Each structure stands twice: as structure tokens, then as C-alpha cells.
C-alpha angles and dihedrals in degrees: 000000000000118000119245117250106238126233112284093229138010120261114254116248131010117347121187120245091239091059091048093051092047090052091055093056125104125258110259097190104072131060122249119246111210121181116211125182131180124234130189119230127213089261091058096251121129124233130188124238115204124191110244115251121270115240138181118274084232129225093298111051120164112268099212110013096179089061093067105059100156141113098217106064100166096103090190097308112147124228143098111319116256128186111201119204117184123182116198122203130188111239089193092059105051089281092289118161114285108224124192095028120141114234122192122188133182136170143162126274127247091283094049096256128135127214119239091037141068145088093102139087092275093056116010097192111079113230097155094125099050133069108204122157095020128108150141133224135175118236117247128223089288093051090251132143125179128202132185112217144129130272106273121243123214141245135204115298098012137087117226108284147152124226119227130190118184122198131178120246090271092056097255113146114250103170143353112200144141136236119233125208126228114250136205140057114339096017126124089248090059091047093053090041096191094304113252097342093056125210101295106131094012118154112225125213094257093061099030112120092231103038101032095097093054137306106185093126092046098050112111129210111239127188134172138058142264090261100044096032129242134274121209123195132179136162118211132184120215132176108254 
């Protein structure tokens, strides 16, 4: 199913949580177009390369992505350390690494708040003048970008996630997607356990309005611990 394009700007004033959650959901009226190509490995076997799903930018997209070219995006926010490694491949070129691509990421803090927004019913705390947990990097020869951040918290109606927007070197949008986190006993999510507010009321991937129709291509691998910090890795294919 095709993902719903989110509102171009936030409504002024208080907006109810139910409206916010509904707006984050996918469009259920249009079919999904998924591109899959086949690549041959050195052993002669053939593997498939599927383009990662398109998702909404969410209610809190970055205002000026090019302003935040940096690898460390913490900006003083406290939380368990998280290293984010994203590898971008070109589905239109046998899924070879896509170098020179621009990759923006953004996510909420430990309390579930986003920078650049706030002061309304959707996020009571006003963070409109700060830019924490947002940043841009350019992929290297291996299609890799690395960010230093903190483990995201959660907010009502959404599973823990990270937003990703990939552009080509000229700034043309290639893909807007999101990263999902593994759940269950022994996972990083269970170790963090919602930070101080716990997991009561948490929305899991299966019932999340964005991930509920499938998130296999968006599911990251996460290793580490609350004491040593966590490392997230994911490989995503986009048409470039």
C-alpha cells in the first residue's frame, strides 16, 4: 500500500493526539510500487534488491537540512549513546553502493520531543529555536554515512523510529523512509525500556500506523548495551 503524503505544514494552535496519529498513517487507497532487481554475487548466486518503503516525513521534518551538515547530532541531549550507520545502494545500478548521496536523519529525544517544534497540543514543550537530533552526511565510496546520536524515545501513537531522507548529490529527493527498531526480550528496545516513562502505552511496530503493513526492509540491526552504548546498522536501496 502506498504511504500517505503528510501535511505540508503543522496546524497552528492545539491539535489533538488522535488527529496527529491519524495523519501519520499510510494511505490505504493506492497500490504500492516496489522495484526489485536481481544481482549476481561472486559465488554465482542471485540475490534480490528491493527498494525500501516510502514513508511520511512525519509531523516534524527538518526545516533546512543543508544547515545541519554534521555527524554528531546529539546537541547536548542526554540518553543512551547510539551510533547510526546507514548504507545506501542504488537499485538502478545493480544495487551497487551509492556514493555522494545526501542523507538526512532526525528523531525524537528520550522524552519523545522533537527540536524545531513545540508549544502546541502535539508537543507541549517548545523547542522551536533548537536543532538537536538532526543532521546530514554525504555517503562515502561504500555508500555509508555514520551519525553519533542517542537512542530515541517514543511518543503516543508511534513505535520508536528514525526518519531518513535521501537526496542525490544535486539535492533531488530519492527516498523518504523510516527506520524501525527490533522488539522483544533481549533487544535494545527492551534494554532502554522507554527511558524514565517506561513502556506503558507504547505502540509496537505491528500496530504502528506507519509500520503495520510491513517493515522488513526498514528493520535495523542493533547491538550493544546501556553501559557500552548501542550501534545501529541498516542497508537501504533507493532508485538513483
